[in-house]
C-alpha positions in Angstrom: -0.3 -12.4 18.1 2.3 -9.6 18.3 1.5 -5.9 18.4 3.2 -5.5 14.9 1.1 -8.4 13.4 -2.2 -6.9 15.0 -1.4 -3.4 13.5 -0.9 -5.0 10.0 -4.0 -7.1 10.2 -6.0 -3.9 11.2 -4.4 -1.8 8.5 -4.7 -4.4 5.6 -8.3 -3.6 4.6 -7.5 0.1 4.1 -4.1 -0.8 2.1 -6.3 -2.7 0.0 -8.7 0.0 -0.6 -5.7 2.4 -1.4 -6.4 4.4 1.6 -3.4 3.7 3.5 0.1 2.8 2.4 1.4 -0.5 2.8 4.0 -1.1 5.6 6.2 -4.4 6.3 6.0 -6.2 9.3 9.6 -5.3 9.8 9.0 -1.6 9.5 6.3 -1.7 12.0 8.0 -3.9 14.4 11.0 -1.5 14.0 9.0 1.6 14.7 6.5 -0.1 17.4 7.7 2.5 20.0 6.1 5.2 17.7 2.6 3.6 17.9 -0.3 4.1 20.1 -3.0 1.7 20.1 -6.6 1.3 21.6 -7.8 -2.2 22.4 -11.1 -4.0 22.9 -11.3 -7.3 24.2 -7.6 -7.6 23.9 -7.6 -6.8 20.3 -6.2 -3.5 18.8 -9.0 -1.7 17.0 -7.3 1.7 16.5 -3.9 2.5 15.9 -1.3 5.5 14.8 2.0 6.2 15.1 3.9 9.5 15.8 7.4 10.1 14.3 9.5 12.7 15.9 11.3 15.6 14.0 13.4 16.9 16.9 15.5 19.4 15.0 12.2 21.0 13.8 9.9 20.3 16.9 7.4 18.7 14.9 5.9 15.4 15.0 4.2 13.1 11.7 1.0 11.1 12.3 1.0 8.2 10.2 -0.7 4.6 10.1 -3.9 6.1 11.4 -6.6 3.5 11.2 -9.6 2.3 13.3 -11.4 -0.9 12.7 -14.6 -0.5 10.4 -16.6 -2.0 13.2 -15.7 0.8 15.5 -16.3 4.0 12.9 -18.8 6.4 14.2 -17.7 5.7 17.8 -15.2 7.6 20.2 -12.4 5.5 19.1 -10.9 7.8 16.5 -11.2 11.0 18.7 -9.7 9.0 21.6 -6.8 7.9 19.3 -6.5 11.8 18.4 -6.3 12.8 22.1 -3.7 10.2 22.8 -1.7 11.6 19.8 -1.8 15.0 21.2 -0.9 14.1 24.7 2.0 12.3 23.4 3.2 15.2 21.2 2.8 17.6 24.1 4.7 15.2 26.3 7.7 15.7 23.8 7.1 19.6 23.9 6.4 19.6 20.0 5.2 22.9 18.5 3.2 21.1 16.0 2.2 17.9 14.3 1.1 17.0 10.9 -0.6 14.2 8.6 -0.4 13.4 4.8 -3.6 12.0 3.7 -5.8 11.7 0.7 -8.8 11.2 3.1 -10.2 12.3 6.3 -10.2 15.8 5.9 -13.3 16.3 8.1 -11.6 14.2 10.8 -8.6 16.4 10.7 -10.4 19.9 10.7 -12.4 18.6 13.8 -9.2 18.2 15.6 -8.0 21.5 14.9 -5.7 20.9 12.0 -5.6 23.3 9.0 -4.4 22.3 5.3 -1.1 23.4 5.0 1.8 23.4 2.1 4.8 21.2 1.7 7.0 24.1 2.7 5.6 23.7 6.4 7.1 20.2 6.7 10.6 19.2 8.0 13.1 19.4 5.3 13.7 16.0 5.1 10.0 15.1 4.9 9.8 17.8 2.0 12.2 15.8 -0.1 10.5 12.5 0.6 6.9 13.8 -0.4 5.4 11.7 -3.0 3.9 13.9 -5.7 2.2 11.2 -7.3 0.1 10.3 -4.4 -0.3 14.1 -3.9 -1.6 13.8 -0.3 -2.9 16.8 1.6 -1.0 17.9 4.5 -2.9 18.7 7.7 -1.2 20.8 10.3 -2.0 21.5 14.0 0.2 24.0 15.8 0.1 23.9 19.7 
């Protein structure tokens, strides 16, 4: 099974619960180089993507999901460590995530709540006010 199909299968229960935005196979496949994943027995059990905003020297974490069987393990922390390493390898000054859930998780990894004005301008323009996600920001 392709990596994109595994990611969609991993995301689906969280999409069904309204905790994660639905993404098409095409969008994931087209952005597959943005994704970082953790595997167990050849199956993706955790993933997230990091989209670069080079002009602003920022990165956006999206599509962060961990298989429920691996909640309360170190999978989510390992995934965040990999995202931070990727961000640092691109010399980003900050990373952010938009989420309605997971505040404690982001706070444990030195994120703070922030304002829409802290986002790259193009991301400010695409912010979904109906979803009203919280903005979590981490500076380096």
